[in-house]
TORKOL-4160 file (C-alpha; in steps of 0.2 Angstrom, whole numbers, padded with zeros to 4 digits, m for minus):
448
<pt num="1" X="m0076" Y="0027" Z="m0126"/>
<pt num="2" X="m0087" Y="0019" Z="m0111"/>
<pt num="3" X="m0088" Y="0026" Z="m0094"/>
<pt num="4" X="m0097" Y="0018" Z="m0080"/>
<pt num="5" X="m0105" Y="0024" Z="m0063"/>
<pt num="6" X="m0109" Y="0012" Z="m0047"/>
<pt num="7" X="m0126" Y="0008" Z="m0043"/>
<pt num="8" X="m0123" Y="m0003" Z="m0028"/>
<pt num="9" X="m0110" Y="m0011" Z="m0016"/>
<pt num="10" X="m0109" Y="m0025" Z="m0006"/>
<pt num="11" X="m0096" Y="m0033" Z="0005"/>
<pt num="12" X="m0092" Y="m0048" Z="0019"/>
<pt num="13" X="m0078" Y="m0056" Z="0028"/>
<pt num="14" X="m0073" Y="m0074" Z="0028"/>
<pt num="15" X="m0061" Y="m0083" Z="0042"/>
<pt num="16" X="m0049" Y="m0098" Z="0037"/>
<pt num="17" X="m0035" Y="m0106" Z="0047"/>
<pt num="18" X="m0019" Y="m0110" Z="0040"/>
<pt num="19" X="m0014" Y="m0128" Z="0040"/>
<pt num="20" X="0003" Y="m0123" Z="0046"/>
<pt num="21" X="0009" Y="m0105" Z="0052"/>
<pt num="22" X="0020" Y="m0093" Z="0042"/>
<pt num="23" X="0032" Y="m0081" Z="0051"/>
<pt num="24" X="0029" Y="m0062" Z="0046"/>
<pt num="25" X="0043" Y="m0051" Z="0054"/>
<pt num="26" X="0045" Y="m0062" Z="0068"/>
<pt num="27" X="0027" Y="m0065" Z="0071"/>
<pt num="28" X="0019" Y="m0082" Z="0068"/>
<pt num="29" X="0002" Y="m0081" Z="0059"/>
<pt num="30" X="m0009" Y="m0096" Z="0058"/>
<pt num="31" X="m0026" Y="m0088" Z="0051"/>
<pt num="32" X="m0033" Y="m0075" Z="0038"/>
<pt num="33" X="m0047" Y="m0064" Z="0036"/>
<pt num="34" X="m0053" Y="m0063" Z="0018"/>
<pt num="35" X="m0063" Y="m0048" Z="0012"/>
<pt num="36" X="m0074" Y="m0050" Z="m0002"/>
<pt num="37" X="m0083" Y="m0035" Z="m0012"/>
<pt num="38" X="m0096" Y="m0033" Z="m0024"/>
<pt num="39" X="m0099" Y="m0019" Z="m0036"/>
<pt num="40" X="m0114" Y="m0017" Z="m0046"/>
<pt num="41" X="m0110" Y="m0005" Z="m0061"/>
<pt num="42" X="m0119" Y="0003" Z="m0075"/>
<pt num="43" X="m0112" Y="0009" Z="m0091"/>
<pt num="44" X="m0113" Y="0023" Z="m0103"/>
<pt num="45" X="m0117" Y="0010" Z="m0116"/>
<pt num="46" X="m0133" Y="0005" Z="m0106"/>
<pt num="47" X="m0125" Y="m0012" Z="m0099"/>
<pt num="48" X="m0125" Y="m0018" Z="m0081"/>
<pt num="49" X="m0112" Y="m0029" Z="m0073"/>
<pt num="50" X="m0106" Y="m0034" Z="m0056"/>
<pt num="51" X="m0088" Y="m0034" Z="m0052"/>
<pt num="52" X="m0079" Y="m0045" Z="m0038"/>
<pt num="53" X="m0064" Y="m0042" Z="m0030"/>
<pt num="54" X="m0056" Y="m0051" Z="m0015"/>
<pt num="55" X="m0041" Y="m0050" Z="m0004"/>
<pt num="56" X="m0034" Y="m0057" Z="0013"/>
<pt num="57" X="m0032" Y="m0044" Z="0025"/>
<pt num="58" X="m0014" Y="m0046" Z="0029"/>
<pt num="59" X="m0015" Y="m0036" Z="0045"/>
<pt num="60" X="0002" Y="m0043" Z="0050"/>
<pt num="61" X="0012" Y="m0038" Z="0036"/>
<pt num="62" X="0004" Y="m0021" Z="0032"/>
<pt num="63" X="0001" Y="m0015" Z="0050"/>
<pt num="64" X="0015" Y="m0023" Z="0060"/>
<pt num="65" X="0014" Y="m0018" Z="0078"/>
<pt num="66" X="0022" Y="m0021" Z="0094"/>
<pt num="67" X="0009" Y="m0012" Z="0104"/>
<pt num="68" X="m0007" Y="m0017" Z="0096"/>
<pt num="69" X="m0014" Y="m0036" Z="0096"/>
<pt num="70" X="m0017" Y="m0045" Z="0082"/>
<pt num="71" X="m0036" Y="m0042" Z="0084"/>
<pt num="72" X="m0034" Y="m0022" Z="0085"/>
<pt num="73" X="m0025" Y="m0022" Z="0069"/>
<pt num="74" X="m0037" Y="m0033" Z="0060"/>
<pt num="75" X="m0051" Y="m0022" Z="0066"/>
<pt num="76" X="m0043" Y="m0007" Z="0058"/>
<pt num="77" X="m0040" Y="m0014" Z="0041"/>
<pt num="78" X="m0060" Y="m0019" Z="0043"/>
<pt num="79" X="m0065" Y="m0004" Z="0048"/>
<pt num="80" X="m0055" Y="0006" Z="0033"/>
<pt num="81" X="m0063" Y="m0008" Z="0023"/>
<pt num="82" X="m0081" Y="m0004" Z="0028"/>
<pt num="83" X="m0078" Y="0015" Z="0027"/>
<pt num="84" X="m0072" Y="0012" Z="0009"/>
<pt num="85" X="m0088" Y="0003" Z="0005"/>
<pt num="86" X="m0100" Y="0014" Z="0013"/>
<pt num="87" X="m0090" Y="0029" Z="0003"/>
<pt num="88" X="m0093" Y="0019" Z="m0014"/>
<pt num="89" X="m0112" Y="0018" Z="m0010"/>
<pt num="90" X="m0115" Y="0036" Z="m0010"/>
<pt num="91" X="m0103" Y="0039" Z="m0024"/>
<pt num="92" X="m0111" Y="0044" Z="m0041"/>
<pt num="93" X="m0096" Y="0049" Z="m0052"/>
<pt num="94" X="m0094" Y="0042" Z="m0069"/>
<pt num="95" X="m0079" Y="0037" Z="m0077"/>
<pt num="96" X="m0066" Y="0023" Z="m0081"/>
<pt num="97" X="m0061" Y="0012" Z="m0066"/>
<pt num="98" X="m0043" Y="0021" Z="m0067"/>
<pt num="99" X="m0051" Y="0038" Z="m0064"/>
<pt num="100" X="m0062" Y="0031" Z="m0050"/>
<pt num="101" X="m0049" Y="0021" Z="m0042"/>
<pt num="102" X="m0037" Y="0036" Z="m0041"/>
<pt num="103" X="m0049" Y="0047" Z="m0033"/>
<pt num="104" X="m0053" Y="0034" Z="m0020"/>
<pt num="105" X="m0035" Y="0031" Z="m0016"/>
<pt num="106" X="m0032" Y="0049" Z="m0013"/>
<pt num="107" X="m0044" Y="0047" Z="0001"/>
<pt num="108" X="m0033" Y="0031" Z="0010"/>
<pt num="109" X="m0022" Y="0043" Z="0020"/>
<pt num="110" X="m0038" Y="0051" Z="0028"/>
<pt num="111" X="m0047" Y="0036" Z="0030"/>
<pt num="112" X="m0031" Y="0028" Z="0039"/>
<pt num="113" X="m0031" Y="0044" Z="0051"/>
<pt num="114" X="m0050" Y="0041" Z="0055"/>
<pt num="115" X="m0048" Y="0024" Z="0059"/>
<pt num="116" X="m0033" Y="0029" Z="0071"/>
<pt num="117" X="m0044" Y="0041" Z="0079"/>
<pt num="118" X="m0061" Y="0031" Z="0080"/>
<pt num="119" X="m0052" Y="0016" Z="0087"/>
<pt num="120" X="m0040" Y="0025" Z="0099"/>
<pt num="121" X="m0026" Y="0015" Z="0093"/>
<pt num="122" X="m0009" Y="0018" Z="0100"/>
<pt num="123" X="m0001" Y="0018" Z="0083"/>
<pt num="124" X="m0007" Y="0026" Z="0067"/>
<pt num="125" X="m0014" Y="0015" Z="0054"/>
<pt num="126" X="m0003" Y="0014" Z="0040"/>
<pt num="127" X="m0008" Y="0020" Z="0020"/>
<pt num="128" X="m0002" Y="0002" Z="0017"/>
<pt num="129" X="m0015" Y="m0006" Z="0027"/>
<pt num="130" X="m0028" Y="0006" Z="0021"/>
<pt num="131" X="m0023" Y="0001" Z="0002"/>
<pt num="132" X="m0025" Y="m0017" Z="0006"/>
<pt num="133" X="m0042" Y="m0014" Z="0015"/>
<pt num="134" X="m0047" Y="m0005" Z="0000"/>
<pt num="135" X="m0040" Y="m0015" Z="m0013"/>
<pt num="136" X="m0056" Y="m0028" Z="m0015"/>
<pt num="137" X="m0066" Y="m0015" Z="m0020"/>
<pt num="138" X="m0054" Y="m0006" Z="m0032"/>
<pt num="139" X="m0052" Y="m0024" Z="m0041"/>
<pt num="140" X="m0071" Y="m0025" Z="m0041"/>
<pt num="141" X="m0072" Y="m0008" Z="m0051"/>
<pt num="142" X="m0059" Y="m0014" Z="m0064"/>
<pt num="143" X="m0068" Y="m0032" Z="m0065"/>
<pt num="144" X="m0085" Y="m0024" Z="m0068"/>
<pt num="145" X="m0079" Y="m0012" Z="m0081"/>
<pt num="146" X="m0073" Y="m0027" Z="m0091"/>
<pt num="147" X="m0088" Y="m0035" Z="m0088"/>
<pt num="148" X="m0098" Y="m0020" Z="m0096"/>
<pt num="149" X="m0089" Y="m0021" Z="m0112"/>
<pt num="150" X="m0089" Y="m0040" Z="m0112"/>
<pt num="151" X="m0069" Y="m0043" Z="m0113"/>
<pt num="152" X="m0055" Y="m0044" Z="m0101"/>
<pt num="153" X="m0052" Y="m0027" Z="m0093"/>
<pt num="154" X="m0034" Y="m0028" Z="m0099"/>
<pt num="155" X="m0041" Y="m0024" Z="m0117"/>
<pt num="156" X="m0048" Y="m0009" Z="m0108"/>
<pt num="157" X="m0032" Y="0002" Z="m0105"/>
<pt num="158" X="m0030" Y="0008" Z="m0123"/>
<pt num="159" X="m0032" Y="0025" Z="m0127"/>
<pt num="160" X="m0050" Y="0021" Z="m0136"/>
<pt num="161" X="m0056" Y="0019" Z="m0117"/>
<pt num="162" X="m0044" Y="0027" Z="m0107"/>
<pt num="163" X="m0040" Y="0042" Z="m0117"/>
<pt num="164" X="m0026" Y="0055" Z="m0111"/>
<pt num="165" X="m0008" Y="0051" Z="m0105"/>
<pt num="166" X="m0005" Y="0046" Z="m0087"/>
<pt num="167" X="0001" Y="0063" Z="m0081"/>
<pt num="168" X="m0016" Y="0066" Z="m0074"/>
<pt num="169" X="m0011" Y="0053" Z="m0062"/>
<pt num="170" X="0008" Y="0055" Z="m0060"/>
<pt num="171" X="0012" Y="0072" Z="m0065"/>
<pt num="172" X="0018" Y="0082" Z="m0078"/>
<pt num="173" X="0034" Y="0068" Z="m0080"/>
<pt num="174" X="0021" Y="0057" Z="m0087"/>
<pt num="175" X="0016" Y="0066" Z="m0103"/>
<pt num="176" X="0016" Y="0056" Z="m0117"/>
<pt num="177" X="0016" Y="0040" Z="m0106"/>
<pt num="178" X="0002" Y="0030" Z="m0109"/>
<pt num="179" X="m0005" Y="0015" Z="m0101"/>
<pt num="180" X="m0007" Y="0003" Z="m0115"/>
<pt num="181" X="0011" Y="0004" Z="m0119"/>
<pt num="182" X="0016" Y="m0004" Z="m0102"/>
<pt num="183" X="0002" Y="m0019" Z="m0100"/>
<pt num="184" X="m0001" Y="m0033" Z="m0111"/>
<pt num="185" X="m0020" Y="m0035" Z="m0120"/>
<pt num="186" X="m0017" Y="m0055" Z="m0119"/>
<pt num="187" X="m0008" Y="m0064" Z="m0105"/>
<pt num="188" X="0007" Y="m0073" Z="m0107"/>
<pt num="189" X="0004" Y="m0092" Z="m0108"/>
<pt num="190" X="0014" Y="m0099" Z="m0093"/>
<pt num="191" X="0025" Y="m0093" Z="m0078"/>
<pt num="192" X="0036" Y="m0101" Z="m0067"/>
<pt num="193" X="0029" Y="m0102" Z="m0048"/>
<pt num="194" X="0037" Y="m0096" Z="m0033"/>
<pt num="195" X="0037" Y="m0108" Z="m0019"/>
<pt num="196" X="0037" Y="m0101" Z="m0001"/>
<pt num="197" X="0051" Y="m0108" Z="0011"/>
<pt num="198" X="0045" Y="m0101" Z="0026"/>
<pt num="199" X="0055" Y="m0098" Z="0042"/>
<pt num="200" X="0046" Y="m0110" Z="0052"/>
<pt num="201" X="0044" Y="m0123" Z="0039"/>
<pt num="202" X="0052" Y="m0140" Z="0039"/>
<pt num="203" X="0066" Y="m0144" Z="0025"/>
<pt num="204" X="0068" Y="m0161" Z="0027"/>
<pt num="205" X="0060" Y="m0175" Z="0038"/>
<pt num="206" X="0073" Y="m0173" Z="0052"/>
<pt num="207" X="0064" Y="m0155" Z="0054"/>
<pt num="208" X="0047" Y="m0161" Z="0053"/>
<pt num="209" X="0041" Y="m0161" Z="0072"/>
<pt num="210" X="0023" Y="m0159" Z="0071"/>
<pt num="211" X="0015" Y="m0166" Z="0055"/>
<pt num="212" X="m0001" Y="m0161" Z="0047"/>
<pt num="213" X="m0006" Y="m0177" Z="0041"/>
<pt num="214" X="m0018" Y="m0169" Z="0027"/>
<pt num="215" X="m0010" Y="m0180" Z="0013"/>
<pt num="216" X="0000" Y="m0164" Z="0005"/>
<pt num="217" X="0018" Y="m0162" Z="0006"/>
<pt num="218" X="0025" Y="m0156" Z="0023"/>
<pt num="219" X="0042" Y="m0153" Z="0020"/>
<pt num="220" X="0053" Y="m0144" Z="0005"/>
<pt num="221" X="0061" Y="m0160" Z="m0001"/>
<pt num="222" X="0043" Y="m0167" Z="m0004"/>
<pt num="223" X="0036" Y="m0151" Z="m0010"/>
<pt num="224" X="0048" Y="m0150" Z="m0024"/>
<pt num="225" X="0045" Y="m0166" Z="m0033"/>
<pt num="226" X="0026" Y="m0163" Z="m0029"/>
<pt num="227" X="0024" Y="m0148" Z="m0038"/>
<pt num="228" X="0041" Y="m0148" Z="m0050"/>
<pt num="229" X="0047" Y="m0132" Z="m0043"/>
<pt num="230" X="0061" Y="m0124" Z="m0049"/>
<pt num="231" X="0059" Y="m0105" Z="m0040"/>
<pt num="232" X="0060" Y="m0104" Z="m0021"/>
<pt num="233" X="0057" Y="m0089" Z="m0010"/>
<pt num="234" X="0066" Y="m0090" Z="0005"/>
<pt num="235" X="0061" Y="m0082" Z="0021"/>
<pt num="236" X="0075" Y="m0076" Z="0032"/>
<pt num="237" X="0077" Y="m0068" Z="0049"/>
<pt num="238" X="0087" Y="m0053" Z="0045"/>
<pt num="239" X="0094" Y="m0052" Z="0063"/>
<pt num="240" X="0102" Y="m0069" Z="0065"/>
<pt num="241" X="0118" Y="m0069" Z="0054"/>
<pt num="242" X="0122" Y="m0088" Z="0058"/>
<pt num="243" X="0105" Y="m0093" Z="0054"/>
<pt num="244" X="0102" Y="m0084" Z="0038"/>
<pt num="245" X="0117" Y="m0091" Z="0031"/>
<pt num="246" X="0113" Y="m0108" Z="0037"/>
<pt num="247" X="0097" Y="m0108" Z="0032"/>
<pt num="248" X="0101" Y="m0104" Z="0014"/>
<pt num="249" X="0115" Y="m0116" Z="0014"/>
<pt num="250" X="0102" Y="m0130" Z="0021"/>
<pt num="251" X="0089" Y="m0125" Z="0007"/>
<pt num="252" X="0103" Y="m0128" Z="m0006"/>
<pt num="253" X="0107" Y="m0145" Z="0002"/>
<pt num="254" X="0089" Y="m0151" Z="0002"/>
<pt num="255" X="0083" Y="m0143" Z="m0015"/>
<pt num="256" X="0101" Y="m0151" Z="m0024"/>
<pt num="257" X="0096" Y="m0168" Z="m0017"/>
<pt num="258" X="0078" Y="m0168" Z="m0023"/>
<pt num="259" X="0082" Y="m0160" Z="m0040"/>
<pt num="260" X="0097" Y="m0172" Z="m0044"/>
<pt num="261" X="0083" Y="m0186" Z="m0041"/>
<pt num="262" X="0071" Y="m0175" Z="m0055"/>
<pt num="263" X="0086" Y="m0173" Z="m0066"/>
<pt num="264" X="0085" Y="m0156" Z="m0065"/>
<pt num="265" X="0102" Y="m0144" Z="m0063"/>
<pt num="266" X="0094" Y="m0127" Z="m0065"/>
<pt num="267" X="0082" Y="m0116" Z="m0051"/>
<pt num="268" X="0082" Y="m0101" Z="m0042"/>
<pt num="269" X="0080" Y="m0091" Z="m0025"/>
<pt num="270" X="0072" Y="m0075" Z="m0021"/>
<pt num="271" X="0077" Y="m0069" Z="m0003"/>
<pt num="272" X="0064" Y="m0061" Z="0009"/>
<pt num="273" X="0070" Y="m0053" Z="0026"/>
<pt num="274" X="0052" Y="m0044" Z="0029"/>
<pt num="275" X="0064" Y="m0027" Z="0032"/>
<pt num="276" X="0071" Y="m0036" Z="0047"/>
<pt num="277" X="0089" Y="m0031" Z="0042"/>
<pt num="278" X="0096" Y="m0018" Z="0053"/>
<pt num="279" X="0107" Y="m0010" Z="0041"/>
<pt num="280" X="0113" Y="m0014" Z="0023"/>
<pt num="281" X="0129" Y="m0019" Z="0032"/>
<pt num="282" X="0121" Y="m0035" Z="0037"/>
<pt num="283" X="0116" Y="m0038" Z="0020"/>
<pt num="284" X="0131" Y="m0037" Z="0013"/>
<pt num="285" X="0140" Y="m0048" Z="0026"/>
<pt num="286" X="0126" Y="m0060" Z="0023"/>
<pt num="287" X="0130" Y="m0061" Z="0005"/>
<pt num="288" X="0147" Y="m0061" Z="0006"/>
<pt num="289" X="0146" Y="m0077" Z="0018"/>
<pt num="290" X="0133" Y="m0087" Z="0007"/>
<pt num="291" X="0145" Y="m0084" Z="m0006"/>
<pt num="292" X="0160" Y="m0088" Z="0002"/>
<pt num="293" X="0153" Y="m0104" Z="0009"/>
<pt num="294" X="0141" Y="m0110" Z="m0004"/>
<pt num="295" X="0144" Y="m0102" Z="m0019"/>
<pt num="296" X="0131" Y="m0112" Z="m0029"/>
<pt num="297" X="0117" Y="m0105" Z="m0018"/>
<pt num="298" X="0123" Y="m0087" Z="m0021"/>
<pt num="299" X="0123" Y="m0089" Z="m0041"/>
<pt num="300" X="0105" Y="m0095" Z="m0040"/>
<pt num="301" X="0099" Y="m0079" Z="m0030"/>
<pt num="302" X="0087" Y="m0070" Z="m0043"/>
<pt num="303" X="0083" Y="m0054" Z="m0030"/>
<pt num="304" X="0081" Y="m0049" Z="m0013"/>
<pt num="305" X="0065" Y="m0042" Z="m0006"/>
<pt num="306" X="0066" Y="m0026" Z="0006"/>
<pt num="307" X="0078" Y="m0030" Z="0018"/>
<pt num="308" X="0078" Y="m0014" Z="0029"/>
<pt num="309" X="0064" Y="m0004" Z="0038"/>
<pt num="310" X="0049" Y="0002" Z="0027"/>
<pt num="311" X="0051" Y="0020" Z="0033"/>
<pt num="312" X="0064" Y="0025" Z="0020"/>
<pt num="313" X="0064" Y="0044" Z="0024"/>
<pt num="314" X="0068" Y="0039" Z="0043"/>
<pt num="315" X="0082" Y="0026" Z="0036"/>
<pt num="316" X="0090" Y="0035" Z="0022"/>
<pt num="317" X="0106" Y="0030" Z="0028"/>
<pt num="318" X="0103" Y="0012" Z="0022"/>
<pt num="319" X="0105" Y="0015" Z="0004"/>
<pt num="320" X="0106" Y="0000" Z="m0007"/>
<pt num="321" X="0119" Y="0003" Z="m0021"/>
<pt num="322" X="0132" Y="m0008" Z="m0016"/>
<pt num="323" X="0121" Y="m0023" Z="m0013"/>
<pt num="324" X="0110" Y="m0018" Z="m0029"/>
<pt num="325" X="0127" Y="m0020" Z="m0038"/>
<pt num="326" X="0126" Y="m0036" Z="m0034"/>
<pt num="327" X="0108" Y="m0043" Z="m0034"/>
<pt num="328" X="0093" Y="m0034" Z="m0040"/>
<pt num="329" X="0084" Y="m0027" Z="m0023"/>
<pt num="330" X="0065" Y="m0024" Z="m0023"/>
<pt num="331" X="0056" Y="m0011" Z="m0014"/>
<pt num="332" X="0040" Y="m0019" Z="m0006"/>
<pt num="333" X="0034" Y="m0014" Z="0009"/>
<pt num="334" X="0038" Y="0004" Z="0007"/>
<pt num="335" X="0029" Y="0006" Z="m0011"/>
<pt num="336" X="0014" Y="0014" Z="m0008"/>
<pt num="337" X="0015" Y="0029" Z="m0021"/>
<pt num="338" X="0026" Y="0037" Z="m0034"/>
<pt num="339" X="0035" Y="0047" Z="m0021"/>
<pt num="340" X="0041" Y="0031" Z="m0012"/>
<pt num="341" X="0047" Y="0022" Z="m0029"/>
<pt num="342" X="0056" Y="0038" Z="m0033"/>
<pt num="343" X="0064" Y="0038" Z="m0015"/>
<pt num="344" X="0069" Y="0020" Z="m0017"/>
<pt num="345" X="0077" Y="0021" Z="m0034"/>
<pt num="346" X="0087" Y="0036" Z="m0027"/>
<pt num="347" X="0093" Y="0025" Z="m0013"/>
<pt num="348" X="0098" Y="0012" Z="m0023"/>
<pt num="349" X="0082" Y="m0002" Z="m0026"/>
<pt num="350" X="0083" Y="m0008" Z="m0042"/>
<pt num="351" X="0067" Y="m0016" Z="m0043"/>
<pt num="352" X="0048" Y="m0015" Z="m0037"/>
<pt num="353" X="0037" Y="m0029" Z="m0031"/>
<pt num="354" X="0019" Y="m0026" Z="m0038"/>
<pt num="355" X="0006" Y="m0033" Z="m0026"/>
<pt num="356" X="m0013" Y="m0035" Z="m0031"/>
<pt num="357" X="m0016" Y="m0032" Z="m0012"/>
<pt num="358" X="m0012" Y="m0012" Z="m0016"/>
<pt num="359" X="m0027" Y="m0011" Z="m0027"/>
<pt num="360" X="m0026" Y="m0014" Z="m0046"/>
<pt num="361" X="m0026" Y="0005" Z="m0050"/>
<pt num="362" X="m0010" Y="0008" Z="m0041"/>
<pt num="363" X="m0003" Y="m0007" Z="m0047"/>
<pt num="364" X="m0004" Y="m0002" Z="m0065"/>
<pt num="365" X="0002" Y="0016" Z="m0062"/>
<pt num="366" X="0017" Y="0008" Z="m0053"/>
<pt num="367" X="0020" Y="m0004" Z="m0066"/>
<pt num="368" X="0021" Y="0008" Z="m0080"/>
<pt num="369" X="0031" Y="0021" Z="m0068"/>
<pt num="370" X="0045" Y="0008" Z="m0065"/>
<pt num="371" X="0044" Y="0002" Z="m0081"/>
<pt num="372" X="0049" Y="0018" Z="m0087"/>
<pt num="373" X="0063" Y="0021" Z="m0075"/>
<pt num="374" X="0070" Y="0005" Z="m0081"/>
<pt num="375" X="0068" Y="m0005" Z="m0064"/>
<pt num="376" X="0066" Y="m0024" Z="m0061"/>
<pt num="377" X="0048" Y="m0029" Z="m0058"/>
<pt num="378" X="0039" Y="m0045" Z="m0049"/>
<pt num="379" X="0022" Y="m0048" Z="m0043"/>
<pt num="380" X="0021" Y="m0054" Z="m0026"/>
<pt num="381" X="0007" Y="m0063" Z="m0015"/>
<pt num="382" X="m0001" Y="m0061" Z="0001"/>
<pt num="383" X="m0005" Y="m0079" Z="0003"/>
<pt num="384" X="m0018" Y="m0076" Z="m0010"/>
<pt num="385" X="m0032" Y="m0089" Z="m0012"/>
<pt num="386" X="m0047" Y="m0091" Z="m0025"/>
<pt num="387" X="m0050" Y="m0075" Z="m0034"/>
<pt num="388" X="m0035" Y="m0066" Z="m0025"/>
<pt num="389" X="m0025" Y="m0078" Z="m0033"/>
<pt num="390" X="m0033" Y="m0076" Z="m0050"/>
<pt num="391" X="m0031" Y="m0056" Z="m0048"/>
<pt num="392" X="m0013" Y="m0058" Z="m0043"/>
<pt num="393" X="m0010" Y="m0071" Z="m0058"/>
<pt num="394" X="m0018" Y="m0061" Z="m0069"/>
<pt num="395" X="m0007" Y="m0045" Z="m0065"/>
<pt num="396" X="0008" Y="m0056" Z="m0066"/>
<pt num="397" X="0004" Y="m0062" Z="m0082"/>
<pt num="398" X="m0001" Y="m0045" Z="m0092"/>
<pt num="399" X="0015" Y="m0034" Z="m0085"/>
<pt num="400" X="0028" Y="m0036" Z="m0099"/>
<pt num="401" X="0044" Y="m0045" Z="m0092"/>
<pt num="402" X="0038" Y="m0054" Z="m0076"/>
<pt num="403" X="0048" Y="m0069" Z="m0071"/>
<pt num="404" X="0037" Y="m0078" Z="m0061"/>
<pt num="405" X="0022" Y="m0079" Z="m0048"/>
<pt num="406" X="0019" Y="m0083" Z="m0031"/>
<pt num="407" X="0004" Y="m0094" Z="m0025"/>
<pt num="408" X="0007" Y="m0098" Z="m0007"/>
<pt num="409" X="m0012" Y="m0102" Z="m0001"/>
<pt num="410" X="m0009" Y="m0120" Z="m0009"/>
<pt num="411" X="0004" Y="m0123" Z="0005"/>
<pt num="412" X="m0005" Y="m0114" Z="0020"/>
<pt num="413" X="m0024" Y="m0112" Z="0016"/>
<pt num="414" X="m0027" Y="m0123" Z="0004"/>
<pt num="415" X="m0047" Y="m0124" Z="0010"/>
<pt num="416" X="m0049" Y="m0108" Z="0002"/>
<pt num="417" X="m0044" Y="m0114" Z="m0014"/>
<pt num="418" X="m0057" Y="m0127" Z="m0016"/>
<pt num="419" X="m0067" Y="m0127" Z="m0032"/>
<pt num="420" X="m0055" Y="m0116" Z="m0040"/>
<pt num="421" X="m0044" Y="m0132" Z="m0046"/>
<pt num="422" X="m0060" Y="m0134" Z="m0056"/>
<pt num="423" X="m0063" Y="m0117" Z="m0065"/>
<pt num="424" X="m0043" Y="m0114" Z="m0066"/>
<pt num="425" X="m0035" Y="m0130" Z="m0066"/>
<pt num="426" X="m0020" Y="m0124" Z="m0075"/>
<pt num="427" X="m0016" Y="m0109" Z="m0060"/>
<pt num="428" X="m0022" Y="m0123" Z="m0046"/>
<pt num="429" X="m0014" Y="m0138" Z="m0050"/>
<pt num="430" X="0003" Y="m0136" Z="m0053"/>
<pt num="431" X="0015" Y="m0153" Z="m0059"/>
<pt num="432" X="0031" Y="m0145" Z="m0069"/>
<pt num="433" X="0032" Y="m0129" Z="m0058"/>
<pt num="434" X="0023" Y="m0119" Z="m0070"/>
<pt num="435" X="0006" Y="m0110" Z="m0069"/>
<pt num="436" X="m0004" Y="m0108" Z="m0084"/>
<pt num="437" X="m0008" Y="m0091" Z="m0086"/>
<pt num="438" X="m0015" Y="m0092" Z="m0104"/>
<pt num="439" X="m0034" Y="m0093" Z="m0098"/>
<pt num="440" X="m0034" Y="m0077" Z="m0088"/>
<pt num="441" X="m0043" Y="m0068" Z="m0103"/>
<pt num="442" X="m0061" Y="m0069" Z="m0098"/>
<pt num="443" X="m0073" Y="m0055" Z="m0095"/>
<pt num="444" X="m0067" Y="m0043" Z="m0081"/>
<pt num="445" X="m0051" Y="m0048" Z="m0071"/>
<pt num="446" X="m0056" Y="m0067" Z="m0078"/>
<pt num="447" X="m0060" Y="m0075" Z="m0060"/>
<pt num="448" X="m0079" Y="m0076" Z="m0060"/>
């Protein structure tokens, strides 16, 4: 068994503009800040390595606020990121990255509270936002450990490197549950690509009022043949039933025309309300109206992302049992720990969304817990470019049973992907609706 300790840590941010805006929870976003971390480690085997991690600071998604400005919520995530980096700089504990990452995760609630106080914010920094800010460092830990051993970190979660069961992370209920039984040491070869159909995105030329003119597709009808798409994620409003039903019907109409030209008759949808449905009754009425007015579109729905508010404890009346008897309903924004996963399951959620932006350590633990509960799993994107997409794709390719992968940066932030199509062409160049993940087995997380 090899352990490691941290020698040094560094980090920086990088700004990008979107080529077209995305709407999150009713807010249009046209830019992103990437947070990059590097962690140099030394192993008990005498080897040294530097691990890398990267993630967009998705403040509009992780810290939604009607009181605070975009600049204030972004500053909060940057503050937490700096705090995590400073903590790692003084950390001299040794261990497996799962152990080190777990100990750091237990401090995230405190870091969020510190940021709220130090920045004098009117609203508390959510734990979710703190997890996003800390995730590049956590990724770098796992990346560095694999590099110490000269192998994919996905081969480092077995009992030879991570002895003991998951009870030390998840409690006595996980005695005799081992991480290696819930990850794949080798990635699956290929996964379908989920394309985001944003609420502001034009579906056909009739809706294209402000062309970007950069040579990339501008409408859904153009994206479908360009990438050979078979999986579409539809963003919906959650507070306008007629618009939401009409949007799904129009997507089906445009997709049917584009797919017919390609000779394709099978494709799927996921639906994302960004937790804006006022109640589960809204969701049930929406599903009934879609089924009644466009049965083919209803049949194509593979799952629904968290439709109602993320604070499950304060929203217990919105139980999902009736909805999840129709389609899998997936917890997303609410998922920050085992307690939230267990509560979601109790409230009728039948699936869980894993996100690299919540940390490699947490993603692996939640994957094991959700699989043990028999829940539907998916891996979702945070408009991740470059190294963060490689990380997210690697997560999807190494968790058994994943159906598809998201990769939205190619639509909204392609400049941040420049150069990566050379090193990872199968992931960044999509022509048949599939991303090639077979090569995500290099040292560490496989990005750099």
